[in-house]
C-alpha positions as CSV (number, residue, x, y, z in Angstrom):
1,M,-10.3,-2.9,-12.5
2,F,-7.1,-1.7,-14.0
3,E,-8.3,-0.3,-17.3
4,N,-8.7,3.3,-16.2
5,M,-5.5,3.3,-14.2
6,V,-3.5,2.0,-17.2
7,A,-5.0,4.5,-19.6
8,A,-4.2,7.4,-17.2
9,L,-0.6,6.2,-16.6
10,K,0.1,5.9,-20.3
11,V,-0.4,9.6,-20.5
12,Q,1.3,10.6,-17.3
13,K,4.6,8.6,-17.9
14,R,5.5,8.0,-14.3
15,K,8.8,6.4,-13.3
16,I,8.9,3.5,-10.8
17,V,11.9,2.1,-9.1
18,F,12.3,-1.7,-8.5
19,T,14.7,-2.4,-5.7
20,E,15.4,-6.0,-6.8
21,G,16.4,-5.6,-10.4
22,T,17.6,-9.2,-11.0
23,D,14.6,-11.0,-9.6
24,P,12.8,-13.0,-12.3
25,R,9.3,-11.7,-11.3
26,I,10.5,-8.1,-11.3
27,L,12.2,-8.6,-14.7
28,E,9.0,-10.0,-16.2
29,A,6.8,-7.3,-14.8
30,A,9.2,-4.5,-15.8
31,S,9.6,-5.8,-19.3
32,R,5.8,-5.9,-19.7
33,L,5.2,-2.4,-18.3
34,Y,7.9,-0.9,-20.5
35,K,6.7,-2.7,-23.7
36,E,3.1,-1.6,-23.0
37,G,4.1,1.9,-22.3
38,V,2.4,1.9,-18.9
39,L,5.3,3.0,-16.7
40,T,9.0,3.8,-17.0
41,P,10.8,1.2,-14.9
42,V,14.1,1.7,-13.2
43,L,15.9,-1.5,-12.2
44,L,18.4,-1.4,-9.4
45,G,21.4,-3.7,-9.4
46,N,24.5,-4.5,-11.5
47,P,23.5,-3.8,-15.1
48,G,25.5,-6.7,-16.4
49,K,23.8,-9.1,-14.0
50,I,20.4,-7.7,-14.8
51,D,20.9,-8.1,-18.6
52,A,22.2,-11.6,-18.1
53,A,19.3,-12.7,-16.0
54,A,16.8,-11.1,-18.4
55,K,18.4,-12.8,-21.4
56,E,18.3,-16.1,-19.7
57,L,14.6,-15.7,-18.7
58,G,13.6,-14.3,-22.1
59,W,12.3,-11.0,-20.8
60,P,13.9,-8.2,-22.8
61,V,14.9,-5.1,-20.8
62,D,16.7,-3.2,-23.5
63,G,16.0,0.5,-23.1
64,I,15.1,0.1,-19.5
65,E,17.2,2.3,-17.1
66,K,19.4,0.2,-14.8
67,I,21.3,1.8,-11.9
68,D,24.0,0.2,-9.8
69,P,24.1,1.8,-6.3
70,L,27.8,1.0,-6.2
71,N,28.6,2.9,-9.3
72,Y,26.3,5.9,-9.4
73,D,27.5,9.3,-10.6
74,G,25.2,11.2,-8.1
75,F,26.2,9.1,-5.1
76,E,28.0,11.9,-3.2
77,E,25.0,14.2,-3.6
78,M,22.7,11.4,-2.4
79,V,24.9,10.8,0.7
80,A,24.9,14.5,1.6
81,K,21.2,14.7,1.3
82,M,20.6,11.6,3.4
83,V,23.0,12.9,6.1
84,E,20.9,16.0,6.2
85,L,17.7,14.0,6.4
86,R,19.1,11.8,9.2
87,K,20.9,14.5,11.0
88,G,21.9,13.3,14.5
89,K,20.7,9.7,13.8
90,M,23.1,8.5,11.0
91,D,26.5,9.9,10.2
92,D,28.2,10.0,6.8
93,A,29.6,6.5,7.1
94,A,26.3,5.0,8.2
95,C,24.5,6.7,5.3
96,R,27.1,5.5,2.8
97,A,26.7,1.9,4.0
98,A,22.9,2.2,3.9
99,L,22.9,3.6,0.3
100,E,24.9,0.7,-1.0
101,K,21.7,-1.3,-0.4
102,S,19.0,-0.9,-3.0
103,N,16.2,-0.4,-0.6
104,Y,17.7,2.8,0.8
105,F,19.2,3.8,-2.5
106,G,15.8,3.5,-4.3
107,T,14.0,5.4,-1.6
108,M,16.4,8.2,-2.0
109,L,15.9,8.3,-5.7
110,V,12.2,9.0,-5.0
111,K,13.0,11.5,-2.2
112,M,15.3,13.4,-4.6
113,G,12.7,13.5,-7.4
114,K,14.6,11.2,-9.7
115,A,11.7,8.7,-9.7
116,D,8.0,9.0,-8.8
117,C,7.4,5.9,-6.7
118,L,9.0,2.6,-5.6
119,L,8.0,-1.0,-5.3
120,G,10.1,-3.5,-3.3
121,G,9.8,-6.6,-1.2
122,A,10.1,-9.4,-3.7
123,T,13.1,-10.5,-1.6
124,Y,13.2,-7.8,1.1
125,S,11.1,-8.1,4.2
126,T,8.2,-5.6,4.8
127,A,10.3,-3.9,7.5
128,D,13.2,-3.4,5.0
129,T,10.9,-1.7,2.6
130,V,8.9,0.4,5.1
131,R,11.8,1.5,7.3
132,P,13.6,3.6,4.7
133,A,10.3,5.1,3.6
134,L,9.5,6.2,7.2
135,Q,13.0,7.6,7.7
136,L,13.4,9.4,4.4
137,I,10.1,9.9,2.7
138,K,8.3,10.4,6.0
139,A,4.6,11.0,6.6
140,R,2.5,13.4,4.5
141,P,1.8,16.7,6.2
142,G,-1.2,16.2,8.4
143,S,-0.5,12.5,8.8
144,K,0.9,11.3,12.1
145,I,1.1,7.6,11.2
146,V,1.7,5.4,8.2
147,S,-0.9,2.6,7.8
148,S,-1.7,0.0,5.2
149,C,-4.7,-1.2,3.2
150,F,-5.6,-4.2,1.2
151,I,-7.9,-4.1,-1.8
152,L,-9.9,-7.3,-2.2
153,Y,-11.2,-7.9,-5.7
154,R,-13.0,-10.7,-7.6
155,Q,-15.1,-10.9,-10.7
156,T,-18.7,-12.2,-10.4
157,D,-21.5,-12.9,-12.8
158,S,-23.0,-9.5,-11.8
159,G,-19.7,-7.6,-12.2
160,N,-16.6,-6.6,-10.2
161,E,-16.7,-6.9,-6.4
162,M,-14.2,-4.8,-4.4
163,Y,-13.6,-4.0,-0.8
164,A,-10.9,-2.1,1.2
165,M,-9.6,-3.5,4.5
166,A,-7.2,-1.8,7.0
167,D,-4.9,-1.9,8.9
168,C,-3.8,-5.4,8.1
169,A,0.0,-5.1,8.1
170,I,1.5,-2.0,9.9
171,N,-0.1,-0.8,13.1
172,V,-0.3,-3.5,15.7
173,D,-2.8,-2.0,18.1
174,P,-3.9,1.4,17.0
175,D,-5.5,3.7,19.5
176,E,-8.7,5.6,18.7
177,N,-7.0,8.6,17.2
178,E,-4.9,6.4,15.0
179,L,-8.0,4.5,13.9
180,V,-9.5,7.8,12.8
181,E,-6.5,8.5,10.6
182,I,-6.5,4.9,9.3
183,A,-10.2,5.3,8.4
184,L,-9.6,8.6,6.6
185,E,-6.7,7.3,4.6
186,T,-8.4,4.0,3.7
187,A,-11.5,5.9,2.4
188,R,-9.1,7.9,0.2
189,T,-7.4,4.7,-1.1
190,A,-10.8,3.1,-1.7
191,S,-11.8,6.1,-3.8
192,T,-8.7,5.7,-6.0
193,F,-10.2,2.3,-6.9
194,S,-13.6,3.7,-7.7
195,I,-15.0,2.3,-4.4
196,N,-17.6,4.7,-3.1
197,P,-16.5,4.3,0.6
198,N,-19.1,3.1,3.1
199,V,-16.9,2.8,6.2
200,A,-17.5,0.3,9.0
201,L,-15.3,0.2,12.1
202,L,-15.5,-3.4,13.1
203,S,-15.8,-5.1,16.5
204,Y,-17.2,-8.1,18.3
205,S,-20.0,-5.7,19.3
206,T,-22.7,-3.9,17.3
207,L,-23.7,-0.5,18.6
208,G,-23.3,-1.3,22.2
209,S,-24.2,-5.0,22.3
210,G,-20.9,-5.8,23.8
211,K,-18.4,-4.2,26.2
212,G,-14.7,-3.8,26.5
213,E,-11.7,-1.6,25.8
214,S,-11.6,-2.6,22.1
215,V,-15.3,-1.8,21.7
216,D,-14.8,1.6,23.4
217,K,-12.0,2.7,21.1
218,M,-13.9,1.8,18.0
219,R,-17.0,3.6,19.2
220,N,-14.9,6.7,20.2
221,A,-13.2,6.7,16.8
222,V,-16.5,6.7,15.0
223,E,-17.8,9.6,17.1
224,T,-14.7,11.6,16.1
225,L,-15.2,10.7,12.5
226,K,-18.9,11.6,12.5
227,A,-18.0,15.1,14.0
228,M,-15.9,15.8,10.9
229,N,-18.8,16.2,8.5
230,L,-17.2,13.8,6.0
231,D,-18.4,13.3,2.5
232,F,-18.8,9.6,3.0
233,P,-20.8,7.6,5.6
234,V,-19.1,5.9,8.6
235,D,-20.6,3.9,11.4
236,G,-19.6,1.5,14.2
237,E,-18.9,-0.3,16.2
238,L,-20.3,-3.0,14.0
239,Q,-19.8,-6.8,13.8
240,F,-18.8,-7.9,10.4
241,D,-22.1,-9.7,9.7
242,A,-24.1,-6.5,10.6
243,A,-21.7,-4.4,8.4
244,F,-21.9,-6.7,5.4
245,S,-25.3,-8.4,5.3
246,P,-28.5,-6.3,4.7
247,T,-30.5,-9.1,6.4
248,V,-28.5,-9.1,9.6
249,A,-28.3,-5.3,9.5
250,K,-32.1,-5.0,9.7
251,V,-32.0,-6.9,13.0
252,K,-28.8,-5.6,14.6
253,A,-28.5,-2.0,13.3
254,P,-31.8,-1.0,11.6
255,D,-31.1,2.7,11.8
256,S,-27.5,2.6,10.4
257,H,-26.8,4.0,7.0
258,V,-23.7,1.9,6.7
259,A,-24.7,-1.5,8.1
260,G,-25.5,-4.0,5.4
261,H,-23.8,-1.9,2.8
262,A,-20.2,-1.5,4.0
263,N,-17.4,-1.8,1.6
264,T,-14.5,-0.3,3.6
265,F,-13.6,-2.2,6.8
266,I,-11.5,-0.9,9.6
267,F,-10.2,-3.5,12.0
268,P,-9.4,-2.9,15.7
269,D,-5.9,-4.4,15.5
270,I,-3.5,-6.1,13.2
271,D,-4.5,-9.6,14.4
272,A,-8.1,-9.1,13.3
273,G,-7.1,-7.3,10.1
274,N,-4.4,-9.8,8.9
275,I,-6.6,-12.8,9.7
276,G,-9.7,-11.2,8.2
277,Y,-8.3,-10.3,4.8
278,K,-6.6,-13.6,4.4
279,I,-9.9,-15.5,5.2
280,A,-11.6,-13.4,2.6
281,Q,-8.8,-14.0,0.1
282,R,-8.6,-17.8,0.5
283,L,-12.2,-18.7,1.3
284,G,-13.9,-16.0,-0.8
285,G,-11.7,-16.4,-3.9
286,F,-10.6,-12.8,-3.8
287,E,-7.4,-11.3,-5.2
288,A,-5.7,-9.3,-2.5
289,F,-3.7,-6.3,-3.5
290,G,-1.4,-4.8,-0.9
291,P,-0.2,-3.9,1.6
292,I,-0.8,-0.5,0.1
293,L,1.0,2.0,2.3
294,Q,-1.0,5.1,3.3
295,G,0.1,8.5,4.7
296,L,3.5,8.7,3.1
297,N,4.8,11.7,1.2
298,A,5.3,9.6,-1.9
299,P,4.1,6.2,-3.0
300,I,6.3,3.4,-1.6
301,N,4.8,-0.1,-1.6
302,D,5.7,-3.5,-0.4
303,L,5.4,-6.9,-2.2
304,S,4.8,-10.2,-0.6
305,R,7.9,-12.4,-0.9
306,G,5.6,-15.1,-2.3
307,C,4.3,-12.8,-5.1
308,N,4.3,-13.7,-8.8
309,A,5.1,-11.6,-11.8
310,D,1.4,-10.7,-12.5
311,E,1.1,-9.4,-8.9
312,V,4.2,-7.3,-9.4
313,Y,2.7,-5.9,-12.6
314,K,-0.6,-5.0,-10.9
315,M,1.0,-3.6,-7.7
316,S,3.2,-1.4,-9.9
317,I,0.1,0.1,-11.5
318,I,-1.5,0.6,-8.2
319,T,1.6,2.2,-6.7
320,A,1.9,4.7,-9.6
321,A,-1.8,5.5,-9.6
322,L,-1.7,6.6,-5.9
323,I,0.4,9.7,-6.7
């Protein structure tokens, strides 16, 4: 899954910021990425504490850039830029206080072009990673919302199996217009992972078999998407079994070009999405990579606080590959 991404990144030499520079999992992943020449890590925190923690753990970080937000030569320039970005919402004092925290400081490094991307959340909450990104990086031109996607991956006897699922972490109850944007962004993310997107908008109804507001919004979103003349197929509303199983699709949606072959699944709300991907992960034996944030001006991604070093390593590669 990662071979092509790693090969490309070794050529591109992208710089990634880690907001939690003393965390053992971050140190292990950063040391590995640096040694293998995959990415150029930047560790935030007190350099002495970072070096001490790395030495104790046995993960060498010599040669890796370490930046202390409390002792940064460009701090005044960064404050001025943040005041400009947050004009009318945060004054000089508030920006200074925020930039003493590595989540805001790291996001500003990306905003100012001193790093290409950021990965946080090993100890920060999702909100503490996403909020600075929304305030400072902001949505990409043409995007009205930021959404999230999970990539589900497992190896089988017949090869790799991968699916994209959204939105499982950010938008609680997206309306039909937001679902359109989520579907478009998720198809884009799926393509990054060499998934040829066949997009199903999921429901408890298949093509009119059920009724309700949730069914209506999924159906309306599909109609909008189909009117866009996209270069990938999309259909819905579909129940998951009709979207996934060719046998069920022949019965429930025989005329659909997506039913039975879907690999990119758009959920009606965060309840369904979060529950759905975790069921697939735990019962299906999939690795779940994400949440991958979509629609931002630069790649900023969030880790689970329960992550391990290997997950940090892989999410770093994913984050940098999304540029």
